[in-house]
DODRENZA-790502 format. One record per atom (N, C-alpha, C, O): residue number from 1; residue in one letter; atom name; x, y, z. Coordinates in steps of 0.2 Angstrom, whole numbers, always signed. Example, Ala and Ser with C-alpha at 12.3 -4.5 7.8 and 13.67 -1.06 7.14 Angstrom:
BEGIN
SITE, fipa, zalo, marlo, x, y, z
SITE, 1, A, N, +66, -28, +39
SITE, 1, A, CA, +62, -22, +39
SITE, 1, A, C, +66, -16, +39
SITE, 1, A, O, +71, -17, +42
SITE, 2, S, N, +64, -11, +35
SITE, 2, S, CA, +68, -5, +36
SITE, 2, S, C, +64, +0, +39
SITE, 2, S, O, +67, +6, +40
! end
This chain:
BEGIN
SITE, fipa, zalo, marlo, x, y, z
SITE, 1, X, N, -70, +105, -166
SITE, 1, X, CA, -63, +104, -169
SITE, 1, X, C, -58, +102, -164
SITE, 1, X, O, -58, +103, -158
SITE, 2, X, N, -55, +97, -169
SITE, 2, X, CA, -48, +96, -165
SITE, 2, X, C, -42, +98, -167
SITE, 2, X, O, -43, +102, -172
SITE, 3, X, N, -38, +97, -166
SITE, 3, X, CA, -29, +99, -168
SITE, 3, X, C, -29, +93, -174
SITE, 3, X, O, -33, +89, -174
SITE, 4, X, N, -25, +94, -178
SITE, 4, X, CA, -23, +90, -183
SITE, 4, X, C, -20, +83, -180
SITE, 4, X, O, -20, +78, -182
SITE, 5, X, N, -18, +85, -174
SITE, 5, X, CA, -13, +79, -172
SITE, 5, X, C, -19, +72, -167
SITE, 5, X, O, -17, +67, -165
SITE, 6, X, N, -25, +75, -167
SITE, 6, X, CA, -29, +71, -161
SITE, 6, X, C, -31, +65, -168
SITE, 6, X, O, -33, +65, -174
SITE, 7, X, N, -30, +59, -162
SITE, 7, X, CA, -33, +52, -166
SITE, 7, X, C, -35, +50, -160
SITE, 7, X, O, -31, +49, -155
SITE, 8, X, N, -42, +48, -161
SITE, 8, X, CA, -47, +47, -156
SITE, 8, X, C, -47, +38, -156
SITE, 8, X, O, -49, +35, -151
SITE, 9, X, N, -45, +35, -162
SITE, 9, X, CA, -42, +27, -158
SITE, 9, X, C, -38, +26, -155
SITE, 9, X, O, -38, +21, -151
SITE, 10, X, N, -32, +30, -155
SITE, 10, X, CA, -27, +32, -150
SITE, 10, X, C, -30, +32, -142
SITE, 10, X, O, -29, +28, -138
SITE, 11, X, N, -35, +38, -141
SITE, 11, X, CA, -38, +40, -135
SITE, 11, X, C, -41, +34, -132
SITE, 11, X, O, -40, +32, -126
SITE, 12, X, N, -45, +29, -138
SITE, 12, X, CA, -50, +23, -136
SITE, 12, X, C, -45, +18, -133
SITE, 12, X, O, -46, +15, -127
SITE, 13, X, N, -40, +17, -138
SITE, 13, X, CA, -35, +13, -135
SITE, 13, X, C, -31, +12, -129
SITE, 13, X, O, -29, +7, -126
SITE, 14, X, N, -28, +19, -126
SITE, 14, X, CA, -27, +21, -121
SITE, 14, X, C, -31, +20, -116
SITE, 14, X, O, -28, +19, -110
SITE, 15, X, N, -39, +21, -116
SITE, 15, X, CA, -44, +19, -113
SITE, 15, X, C, -43, +13, -108
SITE, 15, X, O, -44, +12, -102
SITE, 16, X, N, -42, +9, -113
SITE, 16, X, CA, -43, +2, -114
SITE, 16, X, C, -35, -2, -108
SITE, 16, X, O, -34, -8, -106
SITE, 17, X, N, -33, +3, -109
SITE, 17, X, CA, -27, +1, -105
SITE, 17, X, C, -28, +5, -98
SITE, 17, X, O, -23, +3, -94
SITE, 18, X, N, -31, +8, -96
SITE, 18, X, CA, -31, +12, -91
SITE, 18, X, C, -33, +7, -84
SITE, 18, X, O, -38, +4, -84
SITE, 19, X, N, -30, +8, -79
SITE, 19, X, CA, -31, +3, -74
SITE, 19, X, C, -33, +8, -65
SITE, 19, X, O, -35, +6, -60
SITE, 20, X, N, -31, +15, -67
SITE, 20, X, CA, -33, +17, -61
SITE, 20, X, C, -34, +24, -62
SITE, 20, X, O, -33, +26, -68
SITE, 21, X, N, -38, +29, -57
SITE, 21, X, CA, -38, +36, -59
SITE, 21, X, C, -32, +38, -59
SITE, 21, X, O, -34, +43, -62
SITE, 22, X, N, -25, +39, -59
SITE, 22, X, CA, -20, +41, -60
SITE, 22, X, C, -18, +39, -67
SITE, 22, X, O, -14, +44, -69
SITE, 23, X, N, -19, +36, -71
SITE, 23, X, CA, -19, +34, -77
SITE, 23, X, C, -25, +39, -81
SITE, 23, X, O, -25, +42, -86
SITE, 24, X, N, -30, +39, -77
SITE, 24, X, CA, -37, +42, -80
SITE, 24, X, C, -34, +50, -82
SITE, 24, X, O, -35, +53, -87
SITE, 25, X, N, -32, +52, -76
SITE, 25, X, CA, -29, +58, -75
SITE, 25, X, C, -23, +61, -79
SITE, 25, X, O, -22, +67, -82
SITE, 26, X, N, -17, +56, -79
SITE, 26, X, CA, -12, +58, -86
SITE, 26, X, C, -14, +58, -92
SITE, 26, X, O, -10, +61, -96
SITE, 27, X, N, -20, +56, -93
SITE, 27, X, CA, -23, +57, -101
SITE, 27, X, C, -26, +60, -103
SITE, 27, X, O, -26, +62, -109
SITE, 28, X, N, -32, +62, -98
SITE, 28, X, CA, -37, +67, -100
SITE, 28, X, C, -38, +71, -97
SITE, 28, X, O, -42, +75, -99
SITE, 29, X, N, -35, +71, -89
SITE, 29, X, CA, -34, +76, -86
SITE, 29, X, C, -30, +84, -86
SITE, 29, X, O, -24, +84, -88
SITE, 30, X, N, -32, +89, -86
SITE, 30, X, CA, -26, +95, -87
SITE, 30, X, C, -20, +94, -89
SITE, 30, X, O, -16, +91, -85
SITE, 31, X, N, -18, +96, -93
SITE, 31, X, CA, -11, +96, -97
SITE, 31, X, C, -11, +86, -98
SITE, 31, X, O, -5, +84, -99
SITE, 32, X, N, -15, +83, -98
SITE, 32, X, CA, -14, +76, -99
SITE, 32, X, C, -12, +76, -107
SITE, 32, X, O, -12, +81, -111
SITE, 33, X, N, -11, +70, -108
SITE, 33, X, CA, -10, +67, -116
SITE, 33, X, C, -15, +69, -121
SITE, 33, X, O, -13, +71, -126
SITE, 34, X, N, -21, +68, -119
SITE, 34, X, CA, -25, +69, -123
SITE, 34, X, C, -29, +75, -122
SITE, 34, X, O, -34, +76, -125
SITE, 35, X, N, -26, +80, -118
SITE, 35, X, CA, -32, +88, -115
SITE, 35, X, C, -28, +92, -123
SITE, 35, X, O, -23, +95, -123
SITE, 36, X, N, -32, +91, -128
SITE, 36, X, CA, -30, +95, -133
SITE, 36, X, C, -31, +103, -131
SITE, 36, X, O, -27, +107, -133
SITE, 37, X, N, -34, +105, -127
SITE, 37, X, CA, -34, +112, -127
SITE, 37, X, C, -29, +117, -123
SITE, 37, X, O, -28, +123, -122
SITE, 38, X, N, -23, +111, -120
SITE, 38, X, CA, -20, +115, -115
SITE, 38, X, C, -11, +112, -118
SITE, 38, X, O, -11, +106, -120
SITE, 39, X, N, -7, +115, -119
SITE, 39, X, CA, -3, +113, -120
SITE, 39, X, C, +4, +115, -115
SITE, 39, X, O, +6, +121, -114
SITE, 40, X, N, +7, +111, -112
SITE, 40, X, CA, +10, +110, -106
SITE, 40, X, C, +17, +112, -107
SITE, 40, X, O, +20, +115, -102
SITE, 41, X, N, +20, +112, -114
SITE, 41, X, CA, +26, +115, -114
SITE, 41, X, C, +27, +122, -114
SITE, 41, X, O, +33, +125, -111
SITE, 42, X, N, +21, +126, -117
SITE, 42, X, CA, +20, +133, -119
SITE, 42, X, C, +16, +136, -114
SITE, 42, X, O, +16, +142, -113
SITE, 43, X, N, +13, +131, -110
SITE, 43, X, CA, +8, +135, -105
SITE, 43, X, C, +2, +138, -109
SITE, 43, X, O, -1, +142, -106
SITE, 44, X, N, +0, +136, -114
SITE, 44, X, CA, -4, +141, -119
SITE, 44, X, C, -11, +135, -119
SITE, 44, X, O, -11, +129, -120
SITE, 45, X, N, -18, +140, -117
SITE, 45, X, CA, -24, +138, -118
SITE, 45, X, C, -26, +136, -125
SITE, 45, X, O, -26, +142, -127
SITE, 46, X, N, -29, +134, -130
SITE, 46, X, CA, -34, +134, -135
SITE, 46, X, C, -40, +132, -135
SITE, 46, X, O, -43, +126, -134
SITE, 47, X, N, -42, +138, -135
SITE, 47, X, CA, -50, +138, -134
SITE, 47, X, C, -54, +134, -139
SITE, 47, X, O, -58, +129, -137
SITE, 48, X, N, -53, +137, -146
SITE, 48, X, CA, -56, +130, -149
SITE, 48, X, C, -56, +123, -149
SITE, 48, X, O, -60, +120, -153
SITE, 49, X, N, -51, +120, -145
SITE, 49, X, CA, -50, +114, -143
SITE, 49, X, C, -52, +112, -138
SITE, 49, X, O, -52, +106, -137
SITE, 50, X, N, -56, +116, -135
SITE, 50, X, CA, -61, +113, -127
SITE, 50, X, C, -66, +107, -130
SITE, 50, X, O, -64, +101, -129
SITE, 51, X, N, -70, +108, -133
SITE, 51, X, CA, -75, +101, -136
SITE, 51, X, C, -71, +94, -139
SITE, 51, X, O, -73, +88, -139
SITE, 52, X, N, -65, +98, -142
SITE, 52, X, CA, -63, +90, -144
SITE, 52, X, C, -59, +87, -137
SITE, 52, X, O, -60, +81, -136
SITE, 53, X, N, -56, +91, -131
SITE, 53, X, CA, -55, +89, -126
SITE, 53, X, C, -59, +83, -120
SITE, 53, X, O, -58, +78, -117
SITE, 54, X, N, -66, +87, -121
SITE, 54, X, CA, -72, +83, -120
SITE, 54, X, C, -74, +79, -120
SITE, 54, X, O, -76, +75, -116
SITE, 55, X, N, -73, +78, -129
SITE, 55, X, CA, -75, +74, -132
SITE, 55, X, C, -69, +66, -131
SITE, 55, X, O, -70, +60, -132
SITE, 56, X, N, -64, +69, -131
SITE, 56, X, CA, -59, +63, -129
SITE, 56, X, C, -59, +61, -121
SITE, 56, X, O, -55, +56, -119
SITE, 57, X, N, -63, +65, -116
SITE, 57, X, CA, -64, +62, -109
SITE, 57, X, C, -70, +57, -112
SITE, 57, X, O, -69, +52, -108
SITE, 58, X, N, -74, +56, -116
SITE, 58, X, CA, -79, +52, -117
SITE, 58, X, C, -76, +46, -120
SITE, 58, X, O, -77, +40, -117
SITE, 59, X, N, -73, +46, -125
SITE, 59, X, CA, -71, +43, -129
SITE, 59, X, C, -66, +37, -124
SITE, 59, X, O, -66, +31, -124
SITE, 60, X, N, -61, +42, -121
SITE, 60, X, CA, -57, +37, -116
SITE, 60, X, C, -60, +33, -111
SITE, 60, X, O, -58, +28, -109
SITE, 61, X, N, -66, +36, -107
SITE, 61, X, CA, -68, +32, -102
SITE, 61, X, C, -72, +27, -104
SITE, 61, X, O, -73, +21, -101
SITE, 62, X, N, -75, +28, -112
SITE, 62, X, CA, -79, +23, -115
SITE, 62, X, C, -74, +17, -116
SITE, 62, X, O, -76, +11, -115
SITE, 63, X, N, -67, +17, -117
SITE, 63, X, CA, -63, +12, -118
SITE, 63, X, C, -60, +10, -111
SITE, 63, X, O, -56, +5, -112
SITE, 64, X, N, -61, +13, -105
SITE, 64, X, CA, -59, +11, -99
SITE, 64, X, C, -63, +7, -97
SITE, 64, X, O, -62, +4, -91
SITE, 65, X, N, -71, +7, -100
SITE, 65, X, CA, -75, +2, -97
SITE, 65, X, C, -81, +6, -93
SITE, 65, X, O, -86, +3, -92
SITE, 66, X, N, -80, +12, -92
SITE, 66, X, CA, -83, +15, -87
SITE, 66, X, C, -93, +16, -91
SITE, 66, X, O, -94, +15, -97
SITE, 67, X, N, -98, +16, -85
SITE, 67, X, CA, -103, +18, -89
SITE, 67, X, C, -103, +26, -91
SITE, 67, X, O, -99, +30, -89
SITE, 68, X, N, -110, +26, -95
SITE, 68, X, CA, -109, +33, -98
SITE, 68, X, C, -110, +40, -91
SITE, 68, X, O, -108, +46, -91
SITE, 69, X, N, -116, +35, -85
SITE, 69, X, CA, -116, +39, -79
SITE, 69, X, C, -112, +41, -76
SITE, 69, X, O, -110, +47, -74
SITE, 70, X, N, -108, +34, -74
SITE, 70, X, CA, -99, +35, -69
SITE, 70, X, C, -94, +40, -75
SITE, 70, X, O, -90, +43, -74
SITE, 71, X, N, -96, +40, -81
SITE, 71, X, CA, -90, +45, -84
SITE, 71, X, C, -94, +52, -83
SITE, 71, X, O, -91, +56, -81
SITE, 72, X, N, -100, +54, -84
SITE, 72, X, CA, -103, +60, -83
SITE, 72, X, C, -99, +62, -75
SITE, 72, X, O, -95, +67, -74
SITE, 73, X, N, -102, +57, -71
SITE, 73, X, CA, -100, +59, -64
SITE, 73, X, C, -92, +61, -62
SITE, 73, X, O, -90, +67, -60
SITE, 74, X, N, -89, +57, -64
SITE, 74, X, CA, -81, +58, -63
SITE, 74, X, C, -79, +65, -67
SITE, 74, X, O, -76, +70, -65
SITE, 75, X, N, -81, +64, -73
SITE, 75, X, CA, -80, +71, -77
SITE, 75, X, C, -82, +78, -73
SITE, 75, X, O, -78, +82, -72
SITE, 76, X, N, -88, +79, -71
SITE, 76, X, CA, -92, +84, -68
SITE, 76, X, C, -89, +84, -61
SITE, 76, X, O, -88, +90, -59
SITE, 77, X, N, -87, +79, -57
SITE, 77, X, CA, -84, +79, -52
SITE, 77, X, C, -77, +85, -53
SITE, 77, X, O, -76, +91, -50
SITE, 78, X, N, -74, +81, -58
SITE, 78, X, CA, -67, +85, -60
SITE, 78, X, C, -65, +91, -61
SITE, 78, X, O, -61, +95, -58
SITE, 79, X, N, -71, +93, -66
SITE, 79, X, CA, -73, +99, -66
SITE, 79, X, C, -76, +104, -63
SITE, 79, X, O, -75, +110, -64
SITE, 80, X, N, -79, +102, -57
SITE, 80, X, CA, -81, +106, -52
SITE, 80, X, C, -75, +108, -48
SITE, 80, X, O, -74, +114, -46
SITE, 81, X, N, -72, +103, -47
SITE, 81, X, CA, -64, +106, -43
SITE, 81, X, C, -60, +109, -46
SITE, 81, X, O, -56, +112, -42
SITE, 82, X, N, -58, +109, -52
SITE, 82, X, CA, -55, +111, -56
SITE, 82, X, C, -55, +116, -63
SITE, 82, X, O, -51, +118, -66
SITE, 83, X, N, -62, +116, -64
SITE, 83, X, CA, -62, +121, -71
SITE, 83, X, C, -65, +127, -69
SITE, 83, X, O, -71, +127, -67
SITE, 84, X, N, -61, +133, -71
SITE, 84, X, CA, -65, +140, -71
SITE, 84, X, C, -70, +143, -74
SITE, 84, X, O, -72, +149, -73
SITE, 85, X, N, -72, +137, -78
SITE, 85, X, CA, -77, +137, -83
SITE, 85, X, C, -85, +132, -80
SITE, 85, X, O, -91, +131, -83
SITE, 86, X, N, -81, +130, -73
SITE, 86, X, CA, -87, +124, -73
SITE, 86, X, C, -95, +127, -73
SITE, 86, X, O, -98, +122, -75
SITE, 87, X, N, -97, +131, -71
SITE, 87, X, CA, -106, +133, -72
SITE, 87, X, C, -105, +136, -80
SITE, 87, X, O, -108, +133, -85
SITE, 88, X, N, -102, +141, -81
SITE, 88, X, CA, -103, +140, -88
SITE, 88, X, C, -103, +137, -93
SITE, 88, X, O, -107, +139, -98
SITE, 89, X, N, -99, +132, -95
SITE, 89, X, CA, -98, +129, -98
SITE, 89, X, C, -102, +119, -97
SITE, 89, X, O, -101, +115, -101
SITE, 90, X, N, -105, +119, -93
SITE, 90, X, CA, -106, +113, -91
SITE, 90, X, C, -112, +109, -97
SITE, 90, X, O, -112, +103, -100
SITE, 91, X, N, -116, +113, -98
SITE, 91, X, CA, -121, +110, -104
SITE, 91, X, C, -117, +106, -110
SITE, 91, X, O, -116, +100, -111
SITE, 92, X, N, -113, +113, -114
SITE, 92, X, CA, -108, +111, -119
SITE, 92, X, C, -102, +104, -116
SITE, 92, X, O, -101, +100, -120
SITE, 93, X, N, -100, +105, -112
SITE, 93, X, CA, -95, +99, -108
SITE, 93, X, C, -98, +95, -107
SITE, 93, X, O, -95, +90, -107
SITE, 94, X, N, -104, +94, -105
SITE, 94, X, CA, -108, +85, -105
SITE, 94, X, C, -111, +84, -111
SITE, 94, X, O, -111, +78, -113
SITE, 95, X, N, -113, +88, -116
SITE, 95, X, CA, -114, +87, -122
SITE, 95, X, C, -109, +83, -125
SITE, 95, X, O, -111, +78, -129
SITE, 96, X, N, -103, +85, -125
SITE, 96, X, CA, -97, +84, -129
SITE, 96, X, C, -94, +77, -126
SITE, 96, X, O, -91, +72, -129
SITE, 97, X, N, -94, +77, -118
SITE, 97, X, CA, -91, +71, -117
SITE, 97, X, C, -96, +65, -116
SITE, 97, X, O, -93, +60, -115
SITE, 98, X, N, -103, +65, -118
SITE, 98, X, CA, -108, +61, -120
SITE, 98, X, C, -108, +59, -126
SITE, 98, X, O, -111, +54, -128
SITE, 99, X, N, -105, +63, -130
SITE, 99, X, CA, -105, +61, -139
SITE, 99, X, C, -99, +58, -138
SITE, 99, X, O, -99, +52, -141
SITE, 100, X, N, -93, +59, -134
SITE, 100, X, CA, -87, +53, -136
SITE, 100, X, C, -90, +48, -133
SITE, 100, X, O, -91, +43, -137
SITE, 101, X, N, -92, +46, -127
SITE, 101, X, CA, -93, +41, -125
SITE, 101, X, C, -98, +36, -128
SITE, 101, X, O, -98, +30, -128
SITE, 102, X, N, -104, +41, -133
SITE, 102, X, CA, -109, +36, -137
SITE, 102, X, C, -105, +34, -141
SITE, 102, X, O, -105, +28, -142
SITE, 103, X, N, -99, +38, -146
SITE, 103, X, CA, -97, +36, -152
SITE, 103, X, C, -91, +31, -150
SITE, 103, X, O, -90, +26, -154
SITE, 104, X, N, -88, +31, -144
SITE, 104, X, CA, -85, +25, -142
SITE, 104, X, C, -87, +20, -143
SITE, 104, X, O, -84, +15, -145
SITE, 105, X, N, -94, +20, -139
SITE, 105, X, CA, -97, +16, -135
SITE, 105, X, C, -100, +11, -142
SITE, 105, X, O, -98, +6, -143
SITE, 106, X, N, -104, +14, -147
SITE, 106, X, CA, -104, +13, -153
SITE, 106, X, C, -100, +8, -158
SITE, 106, X, O, -102, +5, -163
SITE, 107, X, N, -92, +9, -156
SITE, 107, X, CA, -89, +6, -159
SITE, 107, X, C, -83, +8, -165
SITE, 107, X, O, -79, +6, -168
SITE, 108, X, N, -87, +16, -163
SITE, 108, X, CA, -82, +21, -170
SITE, 108, X, C, -75, +23, -168
SITE, 108, X, O, -73, +26, -173
SITE, 109, X, N, -72, +21, -164
SITE, 109, X, CA, -66, +22, -161
SITE, 109, X, C, -62, +16, -162
SITE, 109, X, O, -56, +17, -163
SITE, 110, X, N, -65, +9, -161
SITE, 110, X, CA, -58, +3, -159
SITE, 110, X, C, -57, +2, -166
SITE, 110, X, O, -60, +3, -171
SITE, 111, X, N, -49, -1, -164
SITE, 111, X, CA, -45, -3, -170
SITE, 111, X, C, -50, -7, -175
SITE, 111, X, O, -54, -10, -173
SITE, 112, X, N, -47, -6, -180
SITE, 112, X, CA, -51, -11, -185
SITE, 112, X, C, -45, -17, -190
SITE, 112, X, O, -48, -21, -194
! end
């Protein structure tokens, strides 16, 4: 489930413009542009959008040109440091990140 405003073509396109880790964090890190599970203005966490956020990580990283393996490494390294649910959500987080990367790599989210 993703919020109505989620646009994964936009996520992919933003990934193609990313050039450094700061841009990655600003896009898909906590409270980033495509962190659908957090609202910075209200400091609200939307649990139902957790998978959409992890999916967006995969889509963005594929757009940025990262391999699936490097995407997983970066995502899990970030989660191990900053996620309060790192161990309990690991399998699900990896699954959704990989799905996003796979779909983006297959061309699902490229602008036509």
